[in-house]
Structures are given as C-alpha cells and as structure tokens.
C-alpha positions in Angstrom: 69.3 34.0 -19.6 67.4 35.6 -16.8 65.0 33.4 -15.0 61.4 34.7 -15.2 60.9 37.0 -12.3 58.4 39.0 -10.3 57.4 36.1 -8.1 60.0 33.4 -7.5 58.0 31.8 -10.0 58.1 29.7 -13.1 60.9 27.4 -13.9 61.9 24.5 -11.7 63.1 20.8 -11.7 62.1 17.3 -11.2 63.4 16.1 -8.0 63.6 13.2 -5.6 61.5 13.0 -2.4 62.2 14.9 0.8 64.9 12.5 1.8 66.9 13.8 -1.2 66.2 17.4 -0.8 69.5 18.3 0.7 71.5 16.8 -2.1 71.7 18.8 -5.4 72.9 15.8 -7.3 69.7 14.0 -6.2 67.7 16.0 -8.7 66.4 13.5 -11.3 67.9 14.4 -14.6 70.4 16.8 -13.0 73.2 15.6 -15.2 71.2 16.6 -18.2 70.0 19.9 -16.7 73.2 21.8 -17.2 73.7 20.2 -20.6 70.4 21.3 -21.9 70.6 21.9 -25.6 74.1 20.5 -25.5 73.9 18.3 -28.6 74.2 20.0 -32.0 72.5 18.6 -35.0 74.0 20.6 -37.9 72.3 18.6 -40.6 68.8 18.7 -39.2 66.3 18.9 -42.0 62.8 20.4 -42.3 60.0 19.9 -41.7 60.1 19.2 -38.0 59.5 15.6 -37.0 55.9 14.9 -36.2 54.8 14.5 -32.7 53.3 11.0 -32.2 49.5 11.1 -31.9 49.3 14.8 -32.6 46.0 16.1 -34.0 45.1 19.5 -35.5 42.6 22.2 -34.3 41.5 23.8 -31.1 42.8 26.6 -29.0 45.5 26.1 -26.3 45.1 28.4 -23.3 48.2 29.2 -21.2 47.8 30.7 -17.7 50.5 32.0 -15.5 50.8 34.3 -12.5 53.5 36.5 -14.1 53.5 38.3 -17.4 56.5 38.8 -19.7 57.9 42.4 -19.4 58.3 42.7 -23.1 57.8 40.6 -26.3 60.2 42.7 -28.4 62.6 40.1 -29.8 65.6 42.4 -29.2 64.7 42.9 -25.5 63.5 39.3 -24.7 65.9 37.7 -22.3 63.6 36.3 -19.6 62.7 32.7 -20.0 59.0 33.3 -20.4 59.3 35.7 -23.3 62.0 33.7 -25.1 60.0 30.5 -24.9 56.9 32.2 -26.3 58.7 34.1 -29.1 61.1 31.4 -30.2 58.6 28.6 -29.9 55.7 30.2 -31.7 56.3 33.6 -33.3 59.8 34.6 -34.3 62.5 32.4 -36.0 66.2 32.8 -35.4 69.4 31.7 -37.1 69.4 28.6 -35.0 66.9 27.0 -32.5 66.3 24.2 -30.0 64.3 21.2 -30.9 62.8 18.6 -28.5 64.1 15.1 -28.8 61.6 12.6 -27.3 64.2 9.9 -26.9 66.5 12.0 -24.6 63.6 14.2 -23.3 65.9 17.2 -23.8 66.6 19.8 -26.4 69.2 19.8 -29.2 70.5 22.7 -31.2 69.5 22.7 -34.9 69.5 25.2 -37.8 66.5 27.4 -38.0 66.4 30.3 -40.5 70.0 29.4 -41.4 70.8 26.3 -43.5 73.3 25.0 -40.9 74.8 26.0 -37.5 77.2 28.5 -39.0 80.7 28.4 -40.5 83.5 29.9 -38.4 86.9 31.0 -39.6 90.0 29.3 -38.2 90.2 31.2 -34.9 86.4 31.7 -34.4 86.5 35.4 -34.9 84.1 35.3 -37.9 80.9 33.3 -38.3 78.9 33.1 -41.6 75.3 32.0 -41.7 73.4 31.4 -45.0 69.6 31.9 -44.9 67.4 29.1 -46.4 65.1 29.8 -49.2 61.3 30.3 -48.7 61.4 32.3 -45.5 58.5 34.8 -45.3 56.9 37.3 -42.9 53.3 37.1 -41.9 52.4 39.6 -44.6 53.9 37.3 -47.3 57.0 39.4 -48.0 60.4 37.7 -48.2 62.8 37.6 -45.4 66.2 39.1 -46.4 69.7 38.8 -45.0 69.7 42.5 -44.6 66.8 42.2 -42.1 68.7 39.8 -40.0 71.7 42.1 -40.1 69.5 45.0 -39.0 68.1 42.9 -36.1 71.7 42.3 -35.0 72.6 46.0 -35.2 69.4 46.7 -33.3 70.5 44.5 -30.4 73.3 47.0 -29.6 70.7 49.7 -28.8 70.8 48.9 -25.1 69.8 52.4 -24.0 66.7 52.5 -26.2 65.9 48.7 -25.9 67.3 47.5 -22.5 67.2 44.1 -20.9 68.2 41.9 -23.8 71.3 39.6 -23.9 74.6 41.4 -24.0 77.0 38.8 -25.4 77.2 41.0 -28.5 78.7 43.9 -26.6 81.4 41.6 -25.2 82.2 39.4 -28.2 81.3 41.2 -31.4 83.6 43.5 -33.2 83.4 47.0 -31.7 80.7 45.8 -29.4 82.1 48.0 -26.7 81.7 51.0 -29.0 78.8 50.6 -31.3 75.5 51.9 -29.8 73.1 50.6 -32.4 71.4 52.1 -35.5 69.4 54.8 -33.6 72.5 56.5 -32.3 75.3 55.3 -34.6 73.5 54.5 -37.8 73.6 51.3 -39.9 77.2 51.5 -40.8 78.4 48.8 -38.4 81.4 46.9 -39.7 80.8 43.9 -37.4 78.1 42.5 -39.7 78.4 42.0 -43.5 75.8 40.8 -46.0 76.6 39.0 -49.2 73.5 37.8 -51.0 71.8 35.4 -48.7 74.8 35.2 -46.3 75.4 37.1 -43.1 78.9 37.3 -41.6 79.3 38.3 -38.0 82.8 39.5 -37.0 84.2 39.2 -33.4 86.6 41.1 -31.3 87.6 37.9 -29.5 87.1 34.2 -30.2 83.6 33.1 -29.8 83.0 29.4 -30.3 79.5 29.4 -28.8 78.0 31.6 -31.6 75.6 28.8 -32.8 74.0 28.8 -29.3 73.7 32.6 -29.2 72.1 32.6 -32.6 69.1 30.9 -31.1 67.9 34.0 -29.2 65.0 36.1 -30.5 67.4 38.9 -31.1 68.7 37.0 -34.1 65.4 37.0 -35.9 64.7 39.1 -39.0 63.4 42.6 -38.5 62.9 44.9 -41.6 64.2 48.3 -40.9 61.0 49.7 -42.6 58.9 48.0 -39.9 60.9 49.6 -37.0 59.7 53.2 -37.3 58.8 53.3 -33.6 61.2 50.9 -31.9 59.7 51.2 -28.4 56.4 49.9 -29.9 57.7 47.1 -32.0 57.2 44.5 -29.3 53.5 45.1 -29.4 53.4 43.3 -32.7 56.7 41.8 -33.9 56.5 40.6 -37.4 56.0 36.8 -37.4 58.3 34.4 -39.2 57.0 31.4 -37.3 53.7 29.4 -37.3 51.7 32.0 -35.3 51.3 35.8 -35.3 50.0 38.3 -32.9 46.2 38.8 -33.0 45.6 40.8 -29.8 48.0 41.8 -27.1 47.7 43.8 -24.0 51.0 44.0 -22.1 50.8 42.4 -18.7 47.4 40.9 -19.3 47.0 38.7 -22.3 48.3 37.6 -25.7 46.2 36.0 -28.4 48.0 34.3 -31.4 46.4 33.0 -34.6 47.9 31.0 -37.4 50.5 32.6 -39.7 49.4 31.4 -43.1 52.6 32.5 -44.7 54.7 30.2 -42.5 56.0 27.2 -44.5 56.6 24.0 -42.4 58.9 22.8 -45.2 61.4 25.5 -44.1 61.2 24.9 -40.4 63.2 22.2 -38.5 61.6 22.9 -35.1 58.0 24.1 -35.0 54.5 22.8 -35.7 51.1 24.5 -36.3 48.9 21.9 -34.6 46.5 24.3 -32.7 44.4 27.0 -34.3 45.3 29.6 -31.8 47.0 30.4 -28.5 45.4 32.3 -25.6 47.9 33.5 -23.0 46.4 34.9 -19.8 48.7 36.4 -17.2 48.4 37.8 -13.7 46.4 34.8 -12.6 45.9 33.7 -8.9 48.0 30.6 -8.1 45.3 28.8 -6.0 42.6 29.5 -8.7 44.9 28.3 -11.5 45.6 25.0 -9.7 42.0 24.3 -8.8 40.8 25.1 -12.3 43.1 22.6 -13.9 42.6 20.0 -11.2 38.8 20.2 -11.8 39.5 19.7 -15.5 36.2 21.0 -16.7 35.3 22.9 -19.9 38.2 25.1 -21.2 40.4 23.8 -18.3 40.8 20.6 -20.3 42.7 22.6 -23.0 44.7 24.7 -20.6 48.3 24.5 -19.4 50.4 26.6 -17.1 54.0 27.5 -16.8 53.6 28.4 -13.1 54.6 25.5 -10.8 51.8 24.0 -8.8 51.5 25.0 -5.2 52.8 22.6 -2.5 49.3 22.1 -1.1 48.1 20.4 -4.3 51.4 18.9 -5.5 50.5 15.3 -4.6 46.9 15.6 -5.9 48.3 17.0 -9.2 50.8 14.2 -9.4 48.1 11.6 -8.8 46.0 13.1 -11.6 48.6 11.9 -14.2 48.6 15.4 -15.7 51.7 16.8 -13.9 54.8 17.2 -16.0 58.1 17.4 -14.0 61.5 18.4 -15.3 64.7 20.2 -14.8 66.1 23.6 -15.8 69.7 24.7 -15.7 68.8 27.6 -13.3 70.1 28.9 -10.0 68.0 31.4 -8.0 70.0 34.1 -6.3 69.6 37.1 -4.1 72.2 39.5 -5.6 74.0 41.7 -3.0 74.9 45.1 -4.4 78.7 45.3 -3.9 78.6 49.1 -4.1 76.3 49.3 -1.2 77.1 46.2 0.9 80.9 46.6 0.8 82.0 44.5 3.8 82.5 40.8 3.0 81.6 39.8 6.5 78.2 41.6 6.2 77.5 39.8 2.9 78.4 36.4 4.5 76.2 37.2 7.5 73.3 37.6 5.0 74.0 34.1 3.7 73.8 32.6 7.3 70.7 34.7 8.2 68.7 33.8 5.1 65.7 31.5 5.9 66.1 29.1 3.0 63.4 26.5 3.8 60.9 29.0 5.2 61.4 31.2 2.1 60.7 28.3 -0.3 57.6 27.4 1.5 56.3 30.9 1.8 57.0 31.5 -1.8 55.0 28.4 -2.9 57.8 26.1 -3.7 57.9 22.3 -3.2 61.2 21.6 -1.4 63.1 18.9 -3.1 60.9 19.2 -6.3 60.6 22.8 -7.4 63.5 24.1 -5.3 66.6 22.2 -4.2 69.4 23.5 -1.9 72.2 25.2 -3.9 75.8 25.7 -3.0 77.2 27.1 -6.3 76.4 29.6 -9.0 76.5 27.0 -11.8 73.6 24.5 -11.7 74.2 20.7 -11.4 75.2 19.1 -14.7 77.0 22.2 -16.0 80.2 21.3 -17.9 83.2 21.8 -15.7 81.2 22.5 -12.5 83.1 22.3 -9.2 81.2 21.4 -6.0 82.1 23.6 -3.0 80.6 25.5 -0.1 80.8 29.3 -0.4 80.4 29.5 3.4 82.0 26.7 5.3 79.3 24.4 6.6 76.5 26.0 4.6 74.7 23.3 2.7 72.3 25.7 1.0 69.4 25.2 3.5 70.9 26.1 6.9 69.9 29.2 8.7 72.1 30.3 11.6 71.3 33.6 13.2 74.1 33.3 15.8 76.8 33.0 13.0 75.2 36.0 11.3 75.3 38.0 14.5 79.0 37.1 15.1 80.0 38.2 11.6 78.1 41.5 12.0 79.9 42.1 15.3 83.3 41.4 13.7 82.4 43.9 11.0 81.2 46.5 13.5 78.0 46.5 11.5 75.3 45.5 14.0 71.9 46.7 12.8 73.1 47.0 9.2 70.1 48.0 7.0 69.0 45.7 4.3 66.4 46.6 1.6 65.0 44.5 -1.2 62.0 44.8 -3.5 58.8 42.8 -3.2 55.4 43.1 -4.9 52.8 44.2 -2.4 50.0 42.9 -4.7 51.4 39.4 -4.8 50.4 37.3 -1.7 53.3 34.9 -2.1 55.9 37.7 -2.3 54.4 39.4 0.7 54.5 36.1 2.6 58.1 35.5 1.6 59.0 39.1 2.5 57.7 38.6 6.0 59.6 35.4 6.5 62.9 37.0 5.3 62.3 40.2 7.2 61.8 38.3 10.5 64.9 36.1 9.9 67.1 39.1 9.1 65.9 41.0 12.2 66.6 37.9 14.4 70.1 37.9 13.0 70.8 41.5 14.0 70.0 43.3 10.7 67.6 46.2 10.3 65.2 45.0 7.6 63.4 47.6 5.4 61.8 45.7 2.4 60.9 48.0 -0.5 57.2 47.7 -1.6 56.5 47.9 -5.3 53.9 46.2 -7.6 54.0 43.1 -9.8 54.0 45.3 -12.9 56.8 47.5 -11.7 58.9 44.9 -10.1 61.3 44.3 -12.9 61.8 48.0 -13.5 62.8 48.4 -9.8 65.0 45.4 -10.1 66.8 46.9 -13.1 67.2 50.4 -11.6 70.7 51.1 -10.2 69.3 54.1 -8.4 66.4 52.3 -6.6 66.6 52.5 -2.8 67.6 48.9 -2.4 70.8 47.0 -1.7 69.7 43.5 -2.7 68.1 42.3 -5.9 65.8 39.4 -5.4 63.3 36.9 -6.8 65.5 36.3 -9.8 68.4 34.1 -10.9 70.2 32.8 -13.9 69.5 30.0 -16.4 72.3 28.9 -18.6 72.0 30.0 -22.2 74.0 27.0 -23.4 76.0 24.2 -21.7 79.2 26.1 -20.9 80.5 28.5 -18.2 80.6 31.2 -20.9 76.8 31.3 -20.5 77.0 31.7 -16.8 79.7 34.3 -16.1 80.5 36.9 -18.9 76.8 38.0 -19.1 76.4 38.5 -15.4 79.7 38.9 -13.5 81.8 41.0 -16.0 82.9 44.3 -14.4 82.5 46.0 -17.8 78.7 45.6 -17.4 78.4 47.5 -14.2 76.2 50.5 -15.0 75.0 49.1 -18.3 71.2 49.5 -18.8 69.1 46.5 -18.1 71.0 45.3 -15.1 73.1 42.5 -16.7 75.3 42.6 -13.6 72.8 42.7 -10.7 75.4 42.6 -7.9 77.4 45.5 -9.4 80.3 43.1 -9.2 83.7 44.4 -10.5 86.8 42.7 -9.3 90.0 42.9 -11.4 91.2 39.4 -10.7 87.9 37.9 -11.7 87.7 40.1 -14.9 91.3 39.1 -15.8 90.6 35.3 -15.3 87.4 35.5 -17.2 89.1 37.2 -20.1 91.9 34.6 -20.0 89.4 31.7 -20.2 87.5 33.3 -23.0 90.5 34.2 -25.1 92.6 31.0 -24.6 90.4 28.0 -24.0 87.9 26.1 -26.0 84.7 24.9 -24.5 86.1 21.4 -24.3 89.2 22.6 -22.5 87.2 24.7 -19.9 85.1 21.6 -19.1 88.2 19.3 -18.8 90.2 21.6 -16.5 87.1 23.0 -14.6 88.1 26.6 -15.5 84.6 28.0 -15.1 84.0 25.9 -12.0 87.1 27.3 -10.3 86.0 30.8 -11.2 82.6 30.1 -9.7 84.4 29.0 -6.5 86.7 32.1 -6.5 83.7 34.5 -6.9 81.7 33.0 -4.1 84.3 32.0 -1.5 86.4 35.2 -1.8 83.7 37.8 -2.5 80.3 36.3 -1.9 78.3 38.7 -4.1 75.2 36.6 -4.1 73.2 34.2 -1.9 72.2 31.2 -3.9 68.8 30.2 -2.7 68.0 27.1 -4.8 68.4 25.2 -8.0 65.2 25.1 -10.0 62.8 22.3 -10.7 59.5 22.2 -12.7 56.1 20.8 -11.8 53.6 22.0 -14.4 49.9 21.0 -14.6 47.8 20.7 -17.7 44.3 19.8 -18.8 43.3 16.3 -20.0 43.0 17.4 -23.6 46.5 19.0 -23.8 48.8 16.7 -25.8 52.5 16.9 -26.5 53.3 18.5 -23.1 57.0 18.4 -22.4 59.7 20.5 -20.7 61.9 22.9 -22.6 64.9 22.2 -20.4 66.9 25.1 -21.8 64.4 27.7 -20.7 62.6 25.8 -18.0 59.2 26.4 -19.7 56.7 24.2 -21.6 57.9 23.1 -25.0 55.2 25.1 -26.9 56.0 24.0 -30.5 54.9 20.4 -29.8 51.7 21.0 -28.0 48.4 20.0 -29.6 44.7 19.6 -28.5 43.4 16.0 -28.3 40.2 15.3 -30.2 
C-alpha cells in the first residue's frame, strides 16, 4: 500500500544506534518487518482477546501533521486512512490482529467466518459472512452489500487512488469499469445466500490478504447515491462511527452501539470516542506530549518524533518504536527522464543523509539506508546494489557529473513537487536542490500545498518529472504485494498513479506475469523470484531512487494504554488503545 505522504512523514522503524545506520539488516525486528501479517489464523474466534489491563472510558486524541486524502473505503490505500478505517470504523472480509507475544500482526477472519475457500487452482475464492453483522443504523449487513463494494472498487475513474489488484487478478478486471459505467452485472462476483464468490482471471493465492482492505467492506447500494461524498460518512460496521468530519482538518468518532463484539475477532471499544486532529505543527506536537499535561496525557501521534527530541522522548518511557515493511522512493518518470545514465546520475547526486535530517528523520531509527525496492525481511528478498558502490547513503557529485557528461545531458532539468506550507518539505527541497545543482543538474522544484500535494503527485500531466515524498509498504508478505501494483506496465496511465515511474518494460512485464501465473508464494520465496525481479528493475532500468527503509518512533501521553505498532501499515494499532484510569 502507499505510504502516507505529503511530508516524508509517518511510518518508520525501530533501529539500532548510529553505528548500525549503514546496515539495513541492523534494524531491530527487520526479519519480522517484511513478514508483517504473515501468519494466518483461519480459526480465530470472536470476541477479540482482551488487552491486559485495559479499562473503559475517556476520549483518545490523535494528532498528526498530515491528513488522510480520503476516508472512502474504496479509495483508501494510504497507510493512515487504512489504519483508521480498518481499525475503528469499517470491517472487511479479513483483518489483521495484534499478537502481544510476537509483537506483530496476524491475519484472521473478520466479517467472513474464515479466510476464504479457494478452488483447486486459486481462480475462485468463496467467503461466507458470519451472522449478526449490522450497520450503525441497526440494519443487517448482506452479502449483496459486500458484492456491491467489490464492484465499486473497479470505478477507478470516479473513485481513484484505491488498490488495483482487482483490475489485475479478478475476472474481466481489465474490462469492467464499475457499477457507475458498466452497471451491476459483473460476472466476477456471485452471491449465494450469505456467501460471496470472487472469480479470477489468473491464479491469486493471496486473496485472504487482499480481503483485509477497506474496499472489501460492506456498502449498501442504496447508501451510495452520491459516490464522491460517501467518504464523508461511510456506514460503520465497526466499533466506532463518524460523528463530525472535516476533510484535512479533523475527525471525531463516537461509539457504534450496533456493533457486536461477539462477531469481531479483532477490535475493541474501550474508549468512548476518538478525536483526530491533522495539520499539526511537528515541534508543537512533540512539546505538547513531552509536557504531558491535561489532554496531552490522553494524546498519541502517528507522526515520528523530531530528531531534536528523540532522546528526551525515549527517556520519558512513552516512546514506542517499531518497524514497517516500507521503502521510501523518489520515482523517476521514465517517459520524461529517458536516459538510464541521467537516472543513475540522480541516484549519485541525491543527498541522502542531508535529506533525512532536513525532513525531520532520525538516521538509523526512523530512516535507514536502502539498497533495494523490497524492504528487509520480505520473503525471497535479494540484497544487491542498484548502483555499484552505492550503499544507500553516499552522495557523489563527481560521479553524477560524469554520467551526465556521458549522456550529453549536462544541465538536465529536474522538477519535483514540495509543499511550500510545510517547513520540513521546504527545508528538504532546499537540500535536494543544492545537491542536484552541485552535480550539474538544473533544479526547478514545483511548489504546491500540503492539501494539494497528493493531487499533484497523482497527475500525469503535472509539470514534474520526479514523484517524491512517497514510497511503498508491502500489503502482505510476498513480492506479489510489491511489484504488480506498482511496476506493471498495464497500469501506466491508470487514474490514481499506481505506477508512479510510468514504468513499462516488456521483459519485466513478461517475468512478472510468469511468476504470478506459475509460482506459489512458497516457491517465489524459495527461488528468490521476486528478489531477482527487484534486482533486474533497479540494476538495468533504475526507475526509482530508494531513499530509506522506514522506522517508527511514536510518542504518547502517560494515560494512553495499549499503544503498539501496526507493523503492516506502520501506524499505531488503534483497536487495542485504551485510556488509563
């Protein structure tokens, strides 16, 4: 899934000290990071296991510098929106549950009674809904509502930015355009009583993982009269419902009294309400929580603490550190930066350490040097250097200049978006601009705003040739969650920018299809099929500069209990949080 963007901002990992910062495998828990949510518990029962010491009551306040672009379940694919919706508001066919023993997440049934039943060749999956599921208004959840939500997820033109595995794997996914254009008669989904069967156009063994996304919730067709507005108040099937929401500023949630914990394997309803406040100043957030007075005691953040207060936050005993299977990248538009040597020059010119510091990262903790697309711990990952001698933190202007000269491209113009109303993005822009100019490029950063950043990022016609401040977090522990959704040539030009580099290379497309059609997840891990594809993409084509693996360092108030890391999304594990008495 797409890492939360606008500032290089939220998710990140628990790391060793500065001495380890150059070694990606030195990240504490790195082996678990890529395997986040890897274990499946098909027979998990409801209600969810109680959190030790949890008490009921109070309001949890969540502050962050960046707001989710949307809270429409179909469109939610950034880590912040999926964590909020899946943890608190909307239920899906399957979901992740925190395991306190492993300190990681495991996949369990959610609205479905199990993790789905495939046919022999994994081209059909059947899920049966459990009894007792209700919406916030007390009406029953029906299998037809889940089927409608699945059909709705194909409406990429009307509802962009959501996950696109359905267009690649589901029957006629390359043809069906959703209920608004093509109607409800989609033969890829069938309903029989309380059962939903999803048909595939190619084998898809990872459907239980995909079923955890908000797009696999239930949406009654009757409630979707104005699809563009549905995200302003999606019907709740979880423990909390929307009370007041202003996009980009705040979200207030109250208890959903029609949620039945006896049907839910994952969530709790410990707090009375949630108060999300976005667009907050980094320094002010940190200081508020460090002071730990008044409402700050019941406040948490999913923005990493700033380097200046990291040690103080750690000494407070209220800093939670963890890992996320995420790699941050600057995506180089292959249709605009066509020469490989120019793209490689960008990789040598990039000011890695200066960029991390300017952007408010803690080197070795919230950002660790990266050399591959797949994050450490990913099944079948291969270690390599995309540029010989580049360890993910070395800047060499002379090598960049030499490559530009070889390409006959001295002074090549680079343009990337930054939010002029975000101090950290401005600082990072200035560091990068200076480094590019020192390496012989002409740097013309494109100024936008925090609110508009993601729209610019997703616009193929924007006057930029690099897409920045983003990255990728594995949707599940397999290379099939790293590559088809981001590097498939069929996705070039698809709304929502699922292929940010405009990358379309026949040999890569062919190998990707070969892996998907002929190998199981176990086989791809054993023979490093996805790791080898990772290496091919970066060493032969270099469509992205990897600028760090993510780490988390999140601060909370003294009365916040149950704070842990959702190491699938790199966000707080909201369902387990409570307010101490």
